[in-house]
N, C-alpha and C positions, 0 to 999 in steps of 0.2 A: 504494499499499499504506500502511496506517495505521501510523504509528510506534509502537514500544513505549512511547516516552516523549514527553511534551510537548516542544516545541522549547525548547532552552536558549538564550535570546537576551537575557535581561534584563541579564546582566553577563558579563564575560570571567572565565575560571576562575582566574586567578592574581593577581588584584588584591585590594585592600583594600576591605572593606565589612562592615557588620555583618549577621549572620545572623538573620533573623526567626525561623527554626525554633529554633535553639539558645536564643536569648534567651527564647523562649516555653516551651521544653520543660524548662529547667533546674529541677530540684527539689532544694533543698538544705536543710540544717538551718537553723533560725532563727539569724540573726546571720551566716551565711556570706555572703561577698561575692556569690556567685552568686545568692542569694536576693534580695539587695538591688537588683541592677540588671541581672542577666542577664550571661552571658558568651558569647563566641563565639571560634571559632578564626579566625586570620587567616594567610593565606599570601602572602608577597611575597619573591621571590628577593633583591632588593636589600637589604631590611632584615634578612633571615635571614643574609646574608653579613656584614653589618656586625656583627651580634650575635655571630656565630661568631668573627669576627676579634677582637672584644673579649674573648671567652671563652677563646680558644686559649691565650694565655700562662699563664693561671691554671690551666686544665685540665692543661696540660703540667707545670706546677710540682707539681700534685697527682698526677702519674703517670697521668693519664687521656688516652687517645688521642682527640684532638678530632675526628678523622675519623669516629669511631664515635658521635659525639654528635649527636642531633637537636635542632634549635632549634624550640621551640614558642612561638608568639606568641599571647597571649590578649587578645582585645578586652575590656578592662574598665578603668574609671576607677580602680579600687582599686590602691594601691601594693602590688605583690606580685611575687615571683620565687621559683623553686624549682629545686633540683637533685635529680635521681634518676639511677640508673644509666642511661647512654646518653641522657639527656634534660636539657636546660636550658630552663626556661620563664620567660617574661617577660610581665607585664601591660603593655599600652600605657600605662596610667596611670603606672607606674613609670618608663618611658622618658621620657615627657613631663615628669615632675617632675625628672629628672636634668639638671643644668646642663652636665656635662662627661662625656666618656668615663670618666675616672677615678672619678667618683662611681658610675657604673653598674658599673664593674669592681669597686668596693668591695662592692657588693651581691652581685655574682657570687661574689667571693671568700668572702663571709660564708656564702652558701648552699652553696658547695662545701666550706666548712669544716664545715658540718653533715654533709655526705655523707661526707667523709673521717673525721670523728669517729665515724661509726657511730651517729649519733643517730637514734632510731626514727622521729620525726615521725609517730607513729601509722601506722607502715609497714603494719600489718595493714589499715588502711582504704585505703591506696593499692593494696594487692594486691587487696582486694575490688572496688575500683572498675574493675579491668581496664584498666590504663593503656594498654597497647599498642593494643588494638583501637580506642581512641578517638583515637589519633593519626592521624586521617584527613587525607590531603593534599587537602583540599577548598578551592577558592576560595569565599569566603563569598558572593560575588555569586550564584554558582550555587545555593547553599543557599537564598538568598532567593528565587530564581526558582522553586525547587521547593516553595515554601511551600504550594502546593495539592496536593502529592503525599502522600497518606496513608501510603504504605509508606515513603517516605523519612523523614517526620516520626516515624513509629514507631521506625524504626531509630535515628535520632538521639536520640530521647528515652531509648532504652535505654542510651545512653552518658552521660546527663546526670549520673549519680551521680559521675562523675569530677570535675565542677566542684564539687560539694558537698564532695568530699574535699579539694580545694585549700583551701576555706574552713575545713575542719576541722583542717587541719594545725596543729600547735602544738608548742612546745618549752618546756622548763623554763627558768627564768631562768639556772640554772647552765649549761645547754647553750647558751643564747644567748651568754653571756660567753665560753664556750670557742670557739664559732664565730667570735666577734670576733677572738680571739687567733689562731686557726688561719687566718682570712682575712688577717690582717695578715702572718702568716708567709708565706703563699702569694704575696701581692702583692710582698713584698720578694724572695722567691726568684725571681719572674718579672721582677724588675728594674723593678717599678712602685711608685709612691708609695702609701702607705696613707692619704694625706691625704683623698682622696675618700670613703673608707670612714667616717672619723670625721665629716667634714663633712655627709655625707648624713644620718646619724642625728642629728647635732646640729641640722640644719634642722627636724627634727620632734620636738625635745625636748619641746615643749609638749603633744604627744600623751599624755604620761604623766599629765597632770593632768585630762584629759577623762574623762567617764564612758564606760561601754562603748558606749552608743548613739551617741556623737558621735566616737568614736575610729576612725581608719582601721583597717580589718580587719587589715591587715598588722601593726599595732602592738598589736592585741589578741592575735595569735598570736606576735608577736615583741616582747615587752615591752621597753621601754627605760627607763633611769633616768639621772639626772645622774651618779651614781657610775660606772655602766657606761661612759658616754660619756667621762668623764674618764680612766678606766683605759685605754680604747682610744686616746684621744688621746696620753697619755703614751707608750704603746707605739709608735705609728707615728712620733711625733716623734723617737724615738731611733734609727730605722732609717736606713741610709745612703741609701735612695732617696726619702726624704721630700720633698725639694725638686725632684724630677723633675716635669716638666710634660707635658701631652699634646702630641703632635706636631700641626703645622698640618693634616696629612692626617686625623688622627683627629678633630680638632675639626670639620673640614669634613664628614666622614662623619656625625658625630653630629648636626650641624645639618640635614643632608639627611634623616636618618632622622626627626627630630622634625617637620620641615616636611612630609614626606610623610604621616606619621600625622595631623597637624593637618588637612591638606588633605582627607584622606579621612573622618576621623572627626568633625572640627569645622569644616566648610567655612565656615559663616557667621563663626565666630571667626577662621578663617584669613585671610579677606578683609581683616579689620581689622588683625589681628596682623601680617600681611605685606603692608602697604599698598603702593600703587602707587609711592610714593617710594622704596621699598626695591628696589634693582635687583640685589641679590645673587642668586646662583644658587638657593639654598634658597628664598628668598622668591618668585621667579618660578615655581619648581617647585610650591610650595605653592598659589600662586594658580591655576595651570593646573589642578591637581587639584581645587581647590575649585570653580572655574567648571564643570568637568565634572560634579562632584557636584550642583551647583546647576542643572543642566540648561541650561547655556550652552556647548554644545560648540564653537561657532565661536570664542568668546573663548578657550576652552581650547586649541584647535588653533592659533590664531594665536600664543599664547605658546610652545607646544611647538615650532612651526616655527622660531621665533626662537632657542630654546635649541639646536635641532638644527644651526642654522647655526654655533653656537659649538662644539658637541660632536657632530659627525656620527657618531662611533663609540660613542655611549652606547646600549647595548642597551635600557636601561630607558625612555629617551625614545621610542624606536621602539615598544617594547611598549605604552606608554601611548597613543601616537598610534593604533596599531592597535586598541587596546581601545575608544577613544572612537568611532572610525569604525564598529567592529563593533556597538557598543551602539546607535548611532543609525542602524542599518539601512543602512549604507554598506559592506556586506560585501565587495564586490569591491575597494573602495578599501583596506579593512583588510588585504588579503592581503600587499601589498608591504611595509608597515612590519612586519608580523609576521614575514615571511620575513627581513627585515633583522635583527630582534632575535635570531632563532635563529642566523643566520650569524655575528653578533658574539659570541654566547655559546652555542655548541652544546652545552655540558655542563649547561645549565639545563633540567631536565625541565618546569618550569612554563611556560617560554616555548614549548616544543614543544607542550604541551597547548593553549596559546592558539592557535598556528598551526593545529594539527589541528582545533580547534573551528571556526575560520574556514573552512578548506577543506571540512569536512563540511557546513557551512551553504550552500555554493555548489551550484547546480543543475547539477552536472557530475560524471558518474560517475568520470572520471579523477581529478578533484580529491578526490572522496570517498575513492577508493582511496589517494591520496597522504596524505590526512588520517589514514586508518587507519595508515599507516606511521609518521607522526609520533607518533601516540598510543602505538603499540607501542614505539617507541624510548624514549619517556618512561617507560613502564611497566617497562622493563628497569632503570631507576634507582630508580623508586618504585612497586613492585608494589602497594602499598596505596593508590594514588591512586584513590579511589572515583569522583571526578568523571571521571577519564580512562576508567574502565571504563564509566561511564554514556554518555559520548560515543561510545565504541567500539561499544556496543550500538546506539545510534542509527545509526551509520554502517553496521554490518552489516545492519541492518534496511533501510536504503535500498538496499543492494546485493542484497537478497533472500537473504542468507545467514542463514536463520532459526536454524539450530543454533548458529552462532557468536554471533548476537545474544542468544540465551538464555543461552549460557555467559557472555558479558560481563555480562549482567544478574545472573546468579548471583554473579559476582565482585564486582559493585557491592554487592549485598546482603551478601555475606560480609564485605566490608571496612567497611561501616557497622555491622556487628554484628547485622544481622537474619538470623540463621541459618535461621529457618524459611523465609523467602522465598528465601534462597540455595539451600536444599535443593530447593524446589519448581522453581526455574528450572534447577538443575543436572540434575534428573531429566528435565525436558523436553528439555534439551540433549542428554542421552545418547541419547534416542530418535531424534534427528535427525543426530547425528554418526556418522562411520564408527567402528565398534567397534574398539578396540585402538589407535586413533590417539592422539597426545599430548593433543589437545583432549578426546577422550572420557575419557581417564584422568584429566585434570584435573577434569572434571565429576564423576567418581566420587570423587575426593579430597574435593571440596567436600561431596558428600553424606555421606561418612564423617565429615567434620569438623563437620557441622552437625546433630547429633542426629537421625540418620535414624530413620524409623519402623520398626516390626517388618516391615511389608510391604516397605519398602526393603531391609532386611537380608536378607529371604528372597529377593528378586529378585537382589540382589548375590551371595548364596550360590549360587543356581541358576546364575547366569552363570559363577561361579568353577568349579563342578563341570563345567559344559559345556565350559569352556575347557580344563580339565585332561584331559577325555576326548578332546577334539579334538587335543590335543598328544600 
């Protein structure tokens, strides 16, 4: 049977890579960071957890429940971060420019200061961009693998205005100064030093003298000045937690996060930056990832196996090993490390999606069925994981469950924002599923939520009246 989708094998779904689709589809206003270099969403459980850990004390100090906050990692060289209700966003460029966790926390506190201060940040533009539909839990490698899929590209392009909105966000100088002070207050309330906040802005003080074309986009929308930095420095130096330093654990995690990003995004640079003479864990981790990105899987696997000898219970090393094996057509070998990663971290949906993808790719009906189970478990935690729905559609198609395959395809299109295709596949699914069953009702819900045609509405109305008569 012909699959509904092309095989997704170019990359594993939960790792770092730049999306060809999003980079090509972004359309932003002139001067926006998105227009300058393209942006992409990145998903990585390890990095998201580190960022959430950095954010948690600040969010708590602001009275925000961190468990309800989604971490958004944006692949862009620009220095940028943002806070919105239930979302914290970070550009990879910002993370790579930060020297310590405290510097990164300073920027987090500044952005949360905007949020708690009720600063508009052109909030109408954020609303128009439709933020939530864009927060797709997609592994970017899979997006790149789908570059030849017109319907996927169309759906993603429909969300591109979100990136333009990020570039458009701006605050007045007065709001910036207030956010500085609010951030300093939040840091001290959280028991953290405000030193990193002042130092991070001070590192880019020269941006103030550049013309608009040469200035980092972040500092076009977050203008700095010597007076502002000095006022901030005087404030944080007077606070009792000023001399507190980052814990060794926090410093180690920050180094790992930066090494991982460098390995994936800048592999050639990483090979030199983290040279063979550097035997630290972050350096070897970065080199392993870089070799894998540079199509030297054997060198990468050798490094990973050595790291696993030291850290046999590290789920992310097992995940990376499984990914490399999967991507280089060693699917059967990939299963064991993927299983190990899930066993070590069963609450991470992205790891389950990785395992599910591997199982679905195996030519074994029982394994495909098991893969369906893993994907469905992941979806109970992240129902908007579009890639998971796409994999589920492929699995159901292999199993000959046409109605479920089309429902999963409808879900995929629904979550990437292509409501027209979502409606089309949901209507097809309704024709194949048992009427009145939960799956059939879900297909109906997607039709109703996806701008149904008049004919759709007439059909639904007829079904409703028939159902009432039969009852």
